[in-house]
Biotite code that builds the C-alpha atoms (Angstrom):
import biotite.structure as struc

atoms = struc.array([
    struc.Atom([2.254, -10.818, -26.483], chain_id="A", res_id=1, res_name="UNK", atom_name="CA", element="C"),
    struc.Atom([-0.123, -8.205, -25.488], chain_id="A", res_id=2, res_name="UNK", atom_name="CA", element="C"),
    struc.Atom([0.672, -4.527, -26.803], chain_id="A", res_id=3, res_name="UNK", atom_name="CA", element="C"),
    struc.Atom([-0.231, -1.234, -25.206], chain_id="A", res_id=4, res_name="UNK", atom_name="CA", element="C"),
    struc.Atom([-0.290, 2.193, -27.067], chain_id="A", res_id=5, res_name="UNK", atom_name="CA", element="C"),
    struc.Atom([0.478, 4.863, -24.401], chain_id="A", res_id=6, res_name="UNK", atom_name="CA", element="C"),
    struc.Atom([-0.900, 7.567, -26.527], chain_id="A", res_id=7, res_name="UNK", atom_name="CA", element="C"),
    struc.Atom([0.380, 10.688, -28.647], chain_id="A", res_id=8, res_name="UNK", atom_name="CA", element="C"),
    struc.Atom([3.413, 12.409, -27.324], chain_id="A", res_id=9, res_name="UNK", atom_name="CA", element="C"),
    struc.Atom([4.519, 9.713, -24.920], chain_id="A", res_id=10, res_name="UNK", atom_name="CA", element="C"),
    struc.Atom([7.978, 8.433, -24.964], chain_id="A", res_id=11, res_name="UNK", atom_name="CA", element="C"),
    struc.Atom([9.389, 5.283, -23.643], chain_id="A", res_id=12, res_name="UNK", atom_name="CA", element="C"),
    struc.Atom([9.713, 6.990, -20.102], chain_id="A", res_id=13, res_name="UNK", atom_name="CA", element="C"),
    struc.Atom([6.180, 6.107, -19.611], chain_id="A", res_id=14, res_name="UNK", atom_name="CA", element="C"),
    struc.Atom([6.927, 2.639, -20.105], chain_id="A", res_id=15, res_name="UNK", atom_name="CA", element="C"),
    struc.Atom([6.806, 2.369, -16.176], chain_id="A", res_id=16, res_name="UNK", atom_name="CA", element="C"),
    struc.Atom([3.193, 2.399, -16.895], chain_id="A", res_id=17, res_name="UNK", atom_name="CA", element="C"),
    struc.Atom([3.012, -0.854, -18.523], chain_id="A", res_id=18, res_name="UNK", atom_name="CA", element="C"),
    struc.Atom([4.877, -2.569, -15.617], chain_id="A", res_id=19, res_name="UNK", atom_name="CA", element="C"),
    struc.Atom([2.112, -1.224, -13.120], chain_id="A", res_id=20, res_name="UNK", atom_name="CA", element="C"),
    struc.Atom([-0.649, -1.885, -15.418], chain_id="A", res_id=21, res_name="UNK", atom_name="CA", element="C"),
    struc.Atom([-1.755, -5.599, -15.436], chain_id="A", res_id=22, res_name="UNK", atom_name="CA", element="C"),
    struc.Atom([-2.396, -7.274, -18.813], chain_id="A", res_id=23, res_name="UNK", atom_name="CA", element="C"),
    struc.Atom([-6.316, -7.868, -19.549], chain_id="A", res_id=24, res_name="UNK", atom_name="CA", element="C"),
    struc.Atom([-7.506, -10.749, -17.481], chain_id="A", res_id=25, res_name="UNK", atom_name="CA", element="C"),
    struc.Atom([-4.587, -10.712, -15.030], chain_id="A", res_id=26, res_name="UNK", atom_name="CA", element="C"),
    struc.Atom([-5.589, -9.549, -11.484], chain_id="A", res_id=27, res_name="UNK", atom_name="CA", element="C"),
    struc.Atom([-4.487, -6.058, -9.975], chain_id="A", res_id=28, res_name="UNK", atom_name="CA", element="C"),
    struc.Atom([-1.817, -5.831, -7.486], chain_id="A", res_id=29, res_name="UNK", atom_name="CA", element="C"),
    struc.Atom([-1.038, -3.281, -4.843], chain_id="A", res_id=30, res_name="UNK", atom_name="CA", element="C"),
    struc.Atom([0.758, -2.828, -1.527], chain_id="A", res_id=31, res_name="UNK", atom_name="CA", element="C"),
    struc.Atom([0.448, -5.522, 1.069], chain_id="A", res_id=32, res_name="UNK", atom_name="CA", element="C"),
    struc.Atom([1.656, -5.144, 4.640], chain_id="A", res_id=33, res_name="UNK", atom_name="CA", element="C"),
    struc.Atom([2.897, -8.177, 6.287], chain_id="A", res_id=34, res_name="UNK", atom_name="CA", element="C"),
    struc.Atom([4.553, -7.486, 9.554], chain_id="A", res_id=35, res_name="UNK", atom_name="CA", element="C"),
    struc.Atom([6.785, -4.625, 9.487], chain_id="A", res_id=36, res_name="UNK", atom_name="CA", element="C"),
    struc.Atom([7.441, -5.008, 5.624], chain_id="A", res_id=37, res_name="UNK", atom_name="CA", element="C"),
    struc.Atom([5.202, -4.218, 2.145], chain_id="A", res_id=38, res_name="UNK", atom_name="CA", element="C"),
    struc.Atom([5.185, -6.274, -0.901], chain_id="A", res_id=39, res_name="UNK", atom_name="CA", element="C"),
    struc.Atom([3.640, -6.102, -4.101], chain_id="A", res_id=40, res_name="UNK", atom_name="CA", element="C"),
    struc.Atom([1.043, -8.659, -4.164], chain_id="A", res_id=41, res_name="UNK", atom_name="CA", element="C"),
    struc.Atom([-2.488, -9.500, -5.671], chain_id="A", res_id=42, res_name="UNK", atom_name="CA", element="C"),
    struc.Atom([-5.092, -9.138, -3.197], chain_id="A", res_id=43, res_name="UNK", atom_name="CA", element="C"),
    struc.Atom([-5.885, -12.875, -2.924], chain_id="A", res_id=44, res_name="UNK", atom_name="CA", element="C"),
    struc.Atom([-2.064, -13.735, -2.678], chain_id="A", res_id=45, res_name="UNK", atom_name="CA", element="C"),
    struc.Atom([-1.914, -10.797, 0.323], chain_id="A", res_id=46, res_name="UNK", atom_name="CA", element="C"),
    struc.Atom([-4.599, -12.779, 2.100], chain_id="A", res_id=47, res_name="UNK", atom_name="CA", element="C"),
    struc.Atom([-3.014, -15.942, 1.604], chain_id="A", res_id=48, res_name="UNK", atom_name="CA", element="C"),
    struc.Atom([-0.021, -14.599, 3.301], chain_id="A", res_id=49, res_name="UNK", atom_name="CA", element="C"),
    struc.Atom([-1.820, -13.019, 6.331], chain_id="A", res_id=50, res_name="UNK", atom_name="CA", element="C"),
    struc.Atom([-1.121, -9.625, 5.278], chain_id="A", res_id=51, res_name="UNK", atom_name="CA", element="C"),
    struc.Atom([-3.180, -6.310, 5.168], chain_id="A", res_id=52, res_name="UNK", atom_name="CA", element="C"),
    struc.Atom([-3.928, -5.257, 1.471], chain_id="A", res_id=53, res_name="UNK", atom_name="CA", element="C"),
    struc.Atom([-3.770, -1.639, 1.045], chain_id="A", res_id=54, res_name="UNK", atom_name="CA", element="C"),
    struc.Atom([-6.113, -1.418, -2.242], chain_id="A", res_id=55, res_name="UNK", atom_name="CA", element="C"),
    struc.Atom([-5.292, -1.997, -6.266], chain_id="A", res_id=56, res_name="UNK", atom_name="CA", element="C"),
    struc.Atom([-2.642, 0.219, -7.531], chain_id="A", res_id=57, res_name="UNK", atom_name="CA", element="C"),
    struc.Atom([-1.136, 1.091, -4.273], chain_id="A", res_id=58, res_name="UNK", atom_name="CA", element="C"),
    struc.Atom([2.402, 1.351, -3.885], chain_id="A", res_id=59, res_name="UNK", atom_name="CA", element="C"),
    struc.Atom([4.905, 0.701, -0.964], chain_id="A", res_id=60, res_name="UNK", atom_name="CA", element="C"),
    struc.Atom([6.015, 3.799, 0.436], chain_id="A", res_id=61, res_name="UNK", atom_name="CA", element="C"),
    struc.Atom([7.913, 4.445, 3.496], chain_id="A", res_id=62, res_name="UNK", atom_name="CA", element="C"),
    struc.Atom([4.747, 5.113, 5.867], chain_id="A", res_id=63, res_name="UNK", atom_name="CA", element="C"),
    struc.Atom([2.100, 2.609, 4.149], chain_id="A", res_id=64, res_name="UNK", atom_name="CA", element="C"),
    struc.Atom([2.667, 0.020, 6.633], chain_id="A", res_id=65, res_name="UNK", atom_name="CA", element="C"),
    struc.Atom([3.393, 2.159, 9.560], chain_id="A", res_id=66, res_name="UNK", atom_name="CA", element="C"),
    struc.Atom([-0.374, 1.961, 11.149], chain_id="A", res_id=67, res_name="UNK", atom_name="CA", element="C"),
    struc.Atom([-2.038, 4.772, 12.456], chain_id="A", res_id=68, res_name="UNK", atom_name="CA", element="C"),
    struc.Atom([-0.688, 7.937, 13.489], chain_id="A", res_id=69, res_name="UNK", atom_name="CA", element="C"),
    struc.Atom([0.311, 8.312, 17.362], chain_id="A", res_id=70, res_name="UNK", atom_name="CA", element="C"),
    struc.Atom([0.798, 11.337, 19.660], chain_id="A", res_id=71, res_name="UNK", atom_name="CA", element="C"),
    struc.Atom([1.524, 11.850, 23.087], chain_id="A", res_id=72, res_name="UNK", atom_name="CA", element="C"),
    struc.Atom([-1.633, 11.198, 25.359], chain_id="A", res_id=73, res_name="UNK", atom_name="CA", element="C"),
    struc.Atom([-1.204, 12.432, 28.985], chain_id="A", res_id=74, res_name="UNK", atom_name="CA", element="C"),
    struc.Atom([-3.188, 10.655, 31.760], chain_id="A", res_id=75, res_name="UNK", atom_name="CA", element="C"),
    struc.Atom([-2.606, 11.668, 35.142], chain_id="A", res_id=76, res_name="UNK", atom_name="CA", element="C"),
    struc.Atom([0.818, 12.223, 35.872], chain_id="A", res_id=77, res_name="UNK", atom_name="CA", element="C"),
    struc.Atom([2.066, 10.084, 33.043], chain_id="A", res_id=78, res_name="UNK", atom_name="CA", element="C"),
    struc.Atom([2.356, 10.652, 29.274], chain_id="A", res_id=79, res_name="UNK", atom_name="CA", element="C"),
    struc.Atom([1.932, 7.787, 26.672], chain_id="A", res_id=80, res_name="UNK", atom_name="CA", element="C"),
    struc.Atom([2.312, 7.374, 22.757], chain_id="A", res_id=81, res_name="UNK", atom_name="CA", element="C"),
    struc.Atom([-1.126, 6.549, 21.714], chain_id="A", res_id=82, res_name="UNK", atom_name="CA", element="C"),
    struc.Atom([-3.595, 6.789, 18.740], chain_id="A", res_id=83, res_name="UNK", atom_name="CA", element="C"),
    struc.Atom([-6.260, 9.435, 19.349], chain_id="A", res_id=84, res_name="UNK", atom_name="CA", element="C"),
    struc.Atom([-8.827, 7.106, 19.712], chain_id="A", res_id=85, res_name="UNK", atom_name="CA", element="C"),
    struc.Atom([-6.923, 4.899, 22.370], chain_id="A", res_id=86, res_name="UNK", atom_name="CA", element="C"),
    struc.Atom([-6.270, 8.314, 24.310], chain_id="A", res_id=87, res_name="UNK", atom_name="CA", element="C"),
    struc.Atom([-10.143, 8.862, 24.197], chain_id="A", res_id=88, res_name="UNK", atom_name="CA", element="C"),
    struc.Atom([-11.135, 5.559, 25.437], chain_id="A", res_id=89, res_name="UNK", atom_name="CA", element="C"),
])
């Protein structure tokens, strides 16, 4: 069993940090976008599942897997919901 001292003046409320901090020698995890869902995985596991790893220590939030932001792009007489990059192309 490993132990981690969280520092003077900390309380058990900081125990959440322990759950998010990997033990020495264990791989870090982060948010992994697979389809429309988000899962907390290691980078290796995310790749094996065909996901898009968001980085060590990232968390699944409402918008992390939403993709690039879009907006109205008017071309001729019509408007479409596109990214700025696609609109400029």
